[in-house]
C-alpha positions in Angstrom: 36.1 21.2 12.7 32.9 21.3 11.7 31.8 24.8 10.0 27.8 26.2 9.1 28.6 25.5 5.7 30.1 22.0 6.2 28.2 18.9 4.3 26.0 17.4 7.3 24.1 14.5 7.5 22.5 12.7 11.3 23.3 9.7 12.2 19.9 9.0 12.9 16.1 10.7 12.7 14.1 10.8 15.6 10.5 9.3 14.5 7.5 10.7 16.9 3.9 9.0 16.7 0.9 11.2 17.1 1.8 14.4 18.3 0.6 15.6 21.2 -0.7 12.7 22.1 2.6 10.7 23.9 1.0 10.0 27.2 -1.2 7.7 25.8 0.7 6.0 23.0 0.6 3.1 25.4 -2.8 2.7 25.2 -2.8 4.1 20.7 -0.9 0.7 19.9 -3.7 -1.5 21.4 -5.4 -0.7 18.6 -2.2 -0.3 16.5 -1.2 -3.7 17.3 -4.4 -5.7 16.1 -4.5 -3.8 13.2 -1.2 -5.1 12.3 -2.3 -9.2 13.3 -5.0 -8.6 11.2 -2.9 -7.4 8.0 -0.9 -10.3 8.6 -3.1 -12.9 9.9 -5.8 -11.9 7.0 -2.9 -11.6 4.0 -1.7 -14.6 5.0 -5.2 -16.7 5.0 -6.0 -15.5 1.4 -2.5 -16.6 0.4 -3.0 -20.0 2.4 -6.4 -20.4 1.0 -5.4 -19.5 -2.7 -2.0 -21.2 -2.5 -4.3 -25.1 -1.2 -7.3 -24.7 -3.4 -7.5 -25.6 -6.7 -10.5 -24.4 -7.4 -8.8 -20.8 -6.5 -6.3 -21.4 -9.4 -7.5 -18.5 -11.4 -6.5 -15.4 -12.5 -8.7 -13.4 -10.4 -7.5 -15.1 -7.2 -4.0 -14.9 -8.6 -4.2 -11.3 -8.5 -5.7 -11.4 -5.5 -2.8 -12.8 -3.8 0.2 -10.1 -5.0 -2.4 -7.6 -3.7 -2.5 -9.6 -0.9 1.6 -10.1 -0.4 1.5 -6.7 -1.2 -0.5 -5.9 2.3 2.4 -8.2 3.8 4.9 -6.3 2.6 3.5 -2.8 3.5 3.0 -3.6 6.8 6.2 -4.7 7.2 7.8 -1.9 6.1 6.0 0.3 9.1 5.3 -1.9 11.8 8.7 -2.1 13.2 8.9 1.5 13.9 5.6 1.9 14.6 5.5 -0.7 17.7 8.8 0.6 18.7 8.1 3.8 19.0 4.4 3.3 20.8 5.6 0.5 22.8 9.2 1.7 24.0 9.6 4.9 23.3 12.2 4.3 21.0 12.3 6.5 18.4 15.9 6.8 17.0 16.5 5.4 13.4 20.2 5.3 11.7 20.0 7.5 8.5 20.7 4.4 6.3 17.8 2.7 8.0 15.7 5.2 7.2 16.2 5.0 4.0 15.6 1.6 3.4 12.5 2.0 5.0 11.7 4.7 2.8 12.4 2.9 0.3 10.7 -0.4 1.0 7.5 1.8 1.8 7.2 3.5 -1.2 7.9 0.7 -3.7 5.0 -1.6 -1.5 2.3 1.0 -1.7 3.4 2.0 -6.2 3.6 -1.8 -6.5 -0.4 -2.0 -4.5 -1.4 0.9 -7.2 -0.3 -1.6 -9.8 -1.2 -4.4 -8.5 -4.8 -2.4 -8.0 -4.6 -1.6 -12.0 -3.8 -5.1 -12.9 -7.2 -6.6 -11.0 -9.3 -4.0 -13.2 -8.1 -5.3 -15.7 -9.2 -9.1 -15.0 -12.3 -7.0 -14.5 -12.9 -5.7 -17.9 -11.4 -9.3 -20.2 -13.6 -11.3 -17.4 -16.7 -9.0 -18.4 -16.1 -7.9 -21.8 -14.5 -11.0 -23.3 -15.6 -14.0 -21.3 -15.2 -17.2 -23.7 -11.4 -15.7 -24.1 -11.2 -15.1 -20.6 -8.5 -18.2 -19.7 -7.1 -17.8 -22.8 -6.0 -14.2 -23.0 -5.0 -14.3 -18.6 -2.6 -17.5 -19.3 -0.1 -18.1 -16.1 2.7 -16.8 -17.8 0.9 -13.5 -18.9 -0.2 -13.0 -15.2 4.0 -14.0 -13.9 4.4 -11.5 -16.3 2.7 -8.9 -15.3 3.6 -9.4 -11.9 7.3 -9.4 -12.5 6.9 -5.9 -14.3 5.0 -4.3 -11.6 7.7 -4.5 -9.7 10.5 -4.3 -11.7 8.9 -0.6 -12.8 8.7 0.1 -8.9 11.5 -1.1 -8.2 13.3 1.1 -11.1 11.5 4.5 -10.0 11.7 4.3 -6.2 15.7 3.0 -6.5 16.9 6.7 -7.7 14.9 8.4 -3.9 17.6 6.7 -1.3 20.1 8.2 -3.8 18.5 11.8 -3.9 17.9 12.0 0.4 21.9 11.3 0.3 22.7 14.1 -1.8 21.5 16.6 0.6 23.1 18.5 3.2 20.5 18.6 6.4 20.2 21.1 9.0 22.1 20.3 12.6 19.6 19.5 15.2 16.4 19.3 12.6 16.1 15.2 13.0 12.4 14.9 14.0 10.5 13.5 11.7 6.7 13.4 11.4 5.4 9.9 12.0 6.7 6.6 13.2 7.6 5.9 9.9 10.2 7.7 6.8 8.0 8.8 4.6 9.5 10.9 1.0 8.4 14.1 1.9 9.0 14.5 5.7 12.6 13.2 5.1 13.8 15.6 2.6 12.3 18.6 3.8 14.7 18.3 7.2 17.2 19.5 4.3 19.3 22.9 4.6 19.3 22.7 0.7 17.6 23.1 -2.5 15.3 19.8 -2.6 13.8 20.8 -6.0 14.9 17.8 -8.1 13.1 15.8 -4.9 10.0 17.7 -5.2 9.7 17.1 -9.0 10.5 13.3 -9.3 8.1 12.8 -6.4 5.5 14.4 -8.1 6.8 12.4 -11.1 6.3 8.9 -9.3 3.2 9.9 -7.8 1.5 11.1 -11.2 2.6 8.2 -13.0 1.7 5.9 -10.5 -0.9 6.8 -8.2 -2.4 9.7 -11.1 -2.2 7.6 -14.1 -3.0 3.9 -12.5 -6.5 5.6 -10.9 -7.3 7.5 -14.5 -7.0 3.7 -16.5 -8.8 2.1 -13.4 -11.6 4.9 -14.6 -11.2 4.1 -17.8 -11.8 0.6 -17.0 -14.6 0.7 -14.5 -16.3 2.7 -17.9 -15.5 0.5 -20.5 -17.3 -2.3 -18.1 -20.4 -0.5 -17.9 -20.7 0.3 -21.5 -20.3 -3.8 -21.4 -22.6 -4.1 -19.2 -25.7 -1.6 -19.9 -25.3 -4.3 -23.4 -26.4 -6.8 -21.6 -30.0 -8.2 -22.0 -30.9 -9.2 -18.4 -31.2 -6.9 -15.2 -29.7 -10.1 -13.6 -26.8 -10.7 -15.6 -25.8 -6.9 -15.2 -25.9 -7.2 -11.1 -24.3 -10.4 -11.4 -21.4 -8.8 -13.3 -21.1 -5.8 -11.7 -21.3 -7.5 -8.1 -17.6 -9.5 -8.8 -16.0 -6.0 -9.4 -17.8 -4.6 -5.7 -14.2 -5.8 -3.6 -12.3 -4.4 -5.6 -14.1 -0.7 -5.8 -14.1 -0.9 -2.1 -10.3 -1.8 -2.3 -9.6 0.9 -4.6 -11.2 3.6 -3.0 -9.5 2.2 0.4 -6.2 2.6 -1.4 -6.3 5.4 -3.5 -8.5 8.0 -1.1 -6.2 8.4 1.9 -3.1 8.2 -0.5 -4.1 11.3 -2.9 -4.9 13.3 0.5 -1.8 12.6 1.7 0.0 13.9 -0.8 -2.3 16.7 -1.1 -1.7 17.2 2.2 2.3 16.8 2.3 1.9 19.7 -0.4 -0.5 22.4 0.5 -1.2 21.5 3.7 1.7 22.4 5.6 -0.3 24.6 7.7 -2.8 21.8 9.6 -1.7 20.5 12.6 1.0 17.5 12.7 -1.6 15.6 14.1 -3.6 15.7 11.2 -0.9 14.2 9.3 0.1 11.5 11.5 -3.4 10.1 11.5 -4.1 10.6 7.3 0.1 9.0 6.5 -1.6 6.2 9.0 -4.6 5.8 7.2 -3.3 5.1 4.0 -0.5 2.8 4.9 -1.8 1.2 8.1 -5.6 0.7 7.3 -5.9 -0.9 3.6 -3.8 -4.1 4.3 -6.3 -4.2 7.4 -9.7 -3.8 4.9 -8.7 -6.2 2.0 -8.8 -9.6 3.3 -11.6 -8.6 5.1 -13.7 -6.3 2.4 -12.6 -10.5 0.4 -13.5 -12.5 2.4 -17.2 -11.3 3.1 -18.0 -10.6 -0.9 -15.7 -13.2 -2.3 -18.5 -17.2 -1.4 -14.8 -19.0 -2.4 -12.5 -17.0 -0.4 -14.0 -17.2 2.1 -15.1 -20.9 2.1 -11.6 -22.2 1.4 -10.5 -19.8 4.6 -12.9 -21.5 7.2 -12.1 -24.7 5.4 -8.4 -24.4 6.5 -9.0 -22.7 9.5 -11.3 -25.7 10.8 -8.3 -28.3 9.3 -6.2 -26.3 11.3 -8.4 -26.5 14.3 -9.2 -30.7 13.8 -5.7 -30.9 13.0 -4.2 -29.5 16.5 -6.9 -31.6 18.6 
């Protein structure tokens, strides 16, 4: 028979939706379902538009495709369990399934952070050295950047599930704070020393979220320095206008992400509903906003999407 000191891992965890609002989960599922639909449809349309529009076969739109594909992955990482909790009150997730979801969720978050950095590099080259833009960012270079981002994220996140697997968990302490498996939430359910998990997680956050955000700030410092050197105010405005969409996407991703990390480390006394809402804003809202931002601010993307929608409508008729 098991004793209090024996090694224990729960066969499953119990997920929560929005604490204190369980009675209205059915109503809450409506905006969540709408957001997931918008995220998948919007990012899917961007991928389709870039693929089928020859004029969009440029580095800027290739990076946008990477961002859209990452948003699809991030959406699919949280959607099944979130909607299962909100629609059917199905809260159970197997231990290994939880670790798999946790790996993909954090991997896509890290990839998105790196893609946003790559997009800032694209803007630096386009504004600082426009004559050599196509020569610097060739298709092979873009493919190499994409593969490096995925490989780096995979290698850095690969140890995380195994760091969780080695922990001894408390019997009965199987309630997670979200409707998905988030590493800080899962590791704090353990009855063991989680110092290594905390330090490794902090290292990943600083090396990706912290370092990438600093490099993005540095990129825009270079961009502003270049733009201020332009003679014509119209040229300055035109150059900066090409960065607006990217800046909004950066804010939409990093501000909730940094807030979520800070709350998990220093805001444990806050109500659970605050933790849940910040997590949803970080993981659900950016995939919804990004296609909207780029569709509104980028005329070529908007026209390509409308053209394909029109073609699809004519074909169906």
